[in-house]
C-alpha positions as CSV (number, residue, x, y, z in Angstrom):
1,X,119.1,131.4,99.8
2,X,122.5,129.5,99.4
3,X,125.7,131.5,99.1
4,X,127.4,130.8,95.8
5,X,130.8,129.1,95.0
6,X,133.2,130.9,93.1
7,X,132.4,128.9,90.4
8,X,128.6,129.9,90.6
9,X,129.1,133.6,91.1
10,X,131.4,133.4,87.6
11,X,128.1,131.8,86.0
12,X,125.7,133.9,87.0
13,X,127.7,137.0,86.3
14,X,128.7,135.8,82.8
15,X,125.4,134.9,81.9
16,X,123.8,137.9,82.9
17,X,126.4,139.9,81.2
18,X,125.8,138.2,77.9
19,X,122.3,138.0,77.7
20,X,121.2,141.5,79.3
21,X,119.1,140.2,82.0
22,X,119.4,140.9,85.8
23,X,122.0,138.5,88.2
24,X,118.7,137.9,89.9
25,X,116.8,136.3,86.7
26,X,119.8,134.2,86.0
27,X,119.8,133.3,89.8
28,X,116.2,132.1,89.4
29,X,117.0,129.4,86.4
30,X,120.4,128.4,88.2
31,X,118.4,127.3,91.2
32,X,115.3,126.2,89.3
33,X,118.0,124.2,86.7
34,X,119.9,122.7,90.5
35,X,116.7,121.7,91.8
36,X,116.1,119.5,87.9
37,X,119.2,117.9,88.5
38,X,120.6,120.0,85.3
39,X,117.8,118.2,83.2
40,X,114.4,120.3,83.6
41,X,113.6,123.5,85.4
42,X,110.5,125.1,86.7
43,X,110.8,128.9,87.3
44,X,108.9,132.3,88.2
45,X,110.4,135.3,87.1
46,X,109.2,138.7,85.6
47,X,112.0,139.1,83.0
48,X,111.2,135.5,81.9
49,X,107.8,136.0,81.3
50,X,106.6,134.8,84.5
51,X,106.0,131.1,85.6
52,X,107.5,128.8,82.7
53,X,109.5,125.7,82.4
54,X,112.3,123.8,80.3
55,X,113.8,120.4,80.0
56,X,116.8,119.3,78.2
57,X,116.3,118.5,74.5
58,X,112.7,119.6,75.2
59,X,110.1,122.3,74.6
60,X,110.9,125.7,76.5
61,X,107.6,127.2,77.6
62,X,107.2,130.8,78.7
63,X,104.1,133.0,80.2
64,X,104.5,135.2,77.2
65,X,103.4,132.2,74.9
66,X,104.0,133.9,71.5
67,X,107.1,135.2,72.2
68,X,109.8,133.4,70.4
69,X,112.3,135.7,71.2
70,X,111.9,135.1,74.9
71,X,111.5,131.2,74.7
72,X,114.7,131.6,72.7
73,X,116.2,133.5,75.3
74,X,115.5,130.9,78.7
75,X,116.2,128.2,76.6
76,X,119.8,129.5,75.8
77,X,120.4,130.2,79.5
78,X,119.3,126.9,80.7
79,X,121.2,125.2,78.4
80,X,124.3,127.0,79.3
81,X,123.5,127.1,83.2
82,X,122.8,122.8,82.8
83,X,126.6,122.7,81.0
84,X,127.9,124.7,84.1
85,X,126.1,122.4,86.6
86,X,127.7,119.5,85.3
87,X,131.1,121.3,85.9
88,X,130.3,122.0,89.7
89,X,128.4,123.0,92.3
90,X,126.6,126.6,92.2
91,X,126.1,126.5,96.1
92,X,128.6,126.5,99.2
93,X,128.3,124.0,102.1
94,X,126.3,125.1,104.8
95,X,128.5,125.3,107.8
96,X,128.8,121.9,109.7
97,X,129.2,121.8,113.5
98,X,132.2,120.2,114.8
99,X,131.4,116.4,116.0
100,X,128.2,115.9,114.4
101,X,126.5,115.6,111.2
102,X,123.4,116.5,112.4
103,X,121.8,119.9,112.6
104,X,118.7,120.1,114.4
105,X,117.8,123.5,114.4
106,X,117.1,123.4,110.6
107,X,120.5,123.1,109.1
108,X,121.6,120.2,107.2
109,X,121.7,116.5,108.5
110,X,123.4,114.7,105.8
111,X,127.4,113.5,105.8
112,X,129.6,116.8,104.7
113,X,131.5,115.1,102.1
114,X,128.3,114.8,99.7
115,X,128.2,118.8,99.4
116,X,125.1,120.6,98.4
117,X,122.3,118.6,97.5
118,X,120.3,119.6,94.2
119,X,117.0,118.9,96.3
120,X,116.0,118.2,99.5
121,X,112.8,117.5,101.4
122,X,110.7,115.5,103.5
123,X,107.5,113.3,104.1
124,X,106.2,112.0,107.7
125,X,109.5,110.7,109.5
126,X,111.8,110.5,106.2
127,X,113.7,113.3,105.3
128,X,116.0,112.9,101.7
129,X,118.8,114.8,100.1
130,X,119.8,114.3,96.3
131,X,123.3,114.6,94.8
132,X,123.2,113.8,91.3
133,X,126.5,114.7,90.5
134,X,127.9,112.1,92.8
135,X,124.9,109.9,92.0
136,X,124.0,109.8,95.7
137,X,120.8,110.1,97.7
138,X,120.9,110.7,101.5
139,X,117.9,109.3,103.6
140,X,117.3,110.2,107.3
141,X,114.4,108.2,108.7
142,X,114.1,108.8,112.4
143,X,117.6,110.0,112.9
144,X,119.0,106.8,111.0
145,X,121.1,108.4,107.9
146,X,121.7,106.0,105.2
147,X,123.3,107.0,101.9
148,X,122.7,105.1,98.4
149,X,123.8,104.9,95.3
150,X,121.3,106.0,92.7
151,X,123.5,104.8,89.5
152,X,121.8,105.4,86.5
153,X,118.8,107.0,88.0
154,X,118.1,110.8,87.8
155,X,115.9,111.0,90.9
156,X,113.7,114.0,90.9
157,X,112.2,113.7,94.7
158,X,110.1,111.6,96.9
159,X,107.4,109.7,94.8
160,X,104.8,107.8,97.6
161,X,105.5,105.9,100.9
162,X,104.7,102.1,100.1
163,X,103.1,99.7,102.2
164,X,105.3,99.6,105.6
165,X,106.9,102.1,107.6
166,X,110.1,102.0,105.0
167,X,109.1,101.2,101.9
168,X,109.7,104.3,100.2
169,X,109.4,105.1,96.6
170,X,111.4,108.0,94.5
171,X,110.6,109.2,90.9
172,X,113.4,108.8,88.3
173,X,113.6,109.0,84.7
174,X,112.7,105.6,84.5
175,X,109.8,105.8,86.7
176,X,109.4,105.1,90.5
177,X,112.5,103.7,92.1
178,X,111.7,101.6,95.7
179,X,114.3,103.0,98.1
180,X,115.2,99.2,98.7
181,X,116.1,98.4,95.4
182,X,119.5,101.0,95.7
183,X,122.7,99.9,96.6
184,X,123.7,100.8,100.4
185,X,127.1,103.2,100.5
186,X,127.1,104.4,104.2
187,X,124.9,103.7,106.9
188,X,122.5,101.1,108.0
189,X,119.3,100.4,105.3
190,X,116.1,101.0,107.3
191,X,114.3,97.2,108.2
192,X,112.0,97.4,105.3
193,X,108.7,95.9,106.8
194,X,107.1,92.9,105.0
195,X,103.6,92.9,104.8
196,X,102.0,90.2,106.5
197,X,100.4,87.6,104.5
198,X,96.3,88.0,104.2
199,X,94.7,84.5,105.1
200,X,92.0,83.9,103.0
201,X,88.6,82.4,104.5
202,X,88.1,78.6,103.3
203,X,84.8,78.3,102.0
204,X,83.0,75.5,103.0
205,X,82.6,72.8,99.9
206,X,78.8,72.5,99.6
207,X,77.8,69.1,99.7
208,X,77.5,66.7,97.0
209,X,74.2,66.3,95.4
210,X,72.3,63.1,95.5
211,X,73.0,62.1,92.3
212,X,72.0,58.4,92.5
213,X,68.6,59.2,94.1
214,X,67.8,62.2,91.8
215,X,69.2,60.1,88.9
216,X,66.9,57.4,89.7
217,X,64.4,59.6,90.2
218,X,64.9,61.3,86.8
219,X,65.1,57.5,85.3
220,X,61.8,56.9,86.6
221,X,59.9,59.7,85.2
222,X,61.2,58.8,81.7
223,X,60.4,55.6,81.7
224,X,56.9,56.4,82.8
225,X,56.6,59.2,80.1
226,X,58.0,56.5,77.5
227,X,55.1,53.8,78.7
228,X,52.6,56.6,78.3
229,X,53.9,57.5,74.5
230,X,54.1,53.9,73.6
231,X,50.4,53.4,75.0
232,X,49.5,56.5,72.7
233,X,51.0,54.7,69.8
234,X,49.4,51.6,70.4
235,X,45.9,53.4,70.9
236,X,46.4,55.0,67.2
237,X,47.6,52.0,65.9
238,X,51.2,53.0,65.3
239,X,52.4,50.0,67.3
240,X,51.4,46.2,66.9
241,X,49.9,44.1,70.1
242,X,53.0,42.7,69.9
243,X,55.4,45.4,69.6
244,X,53.8,47.4,72.3
245,X,54.0,44.3,74.9
246,X,57.5,43.9,73.9
247,X,58.6,47.7,74.1
248,X,56.5,48.0,77.4
249,X,58.3,44.5,79.1
250,X,61.6,46.4,78.0
251,X,60.7,49.5,80.1
252,X,59.2,47.9,82.8
253,X,62.3,45.9,83.4
254,X,64.3,48.7,83.7
255,X,62.5,50.0,87.3
């Protein structure tokens, strides 16, 4: 657990006394609100009804669902903590070793001037630290440290790794934001891999049908069928001998 700054200690003491809850319960909410960048919190403490959550301008939920007094208490505490969080960090930065920004023994790796992050973590070869007050996101990918400007994004954590070794996405209030889309403040951005184009197999075109032959065969069949009908009509007296001879000559001329 990180040590509190004078500002953080003052907030903890004042809220504990004002709301009649233990300093430990207040610290639990301070840590939760800080992890949520001042906009949301997920916490668990027996004085606060067990597990619960809070969001700025949204609903407050506590383990004791029908205890409206406890909901109001948690909501008021979180709102005051969020306001104090915007005024300054609650936590002292960890000690830095002279001459290095990297503490491979489990300490911090981000530049010291960024202070204490609201959240940090890692996935596979990438580590990250979020600094909402200064709108910065520090990323350590295989020992290469890059600091990004998050702008209006309220980065909440890593979302997923996209295709390639360095195409990472983070969550924000606007949805997933790709790391490659953020402006670089310091350091060299990782070389984002571009997926190789997938060559689609070219299907061999089928040989065109022998339209001339098939058409010719079809025409012959039709003519012979017509001749049979003419003969039948002539036989039953529908066509005269002259009419039958004329139509027959026309059809035979088409062969």
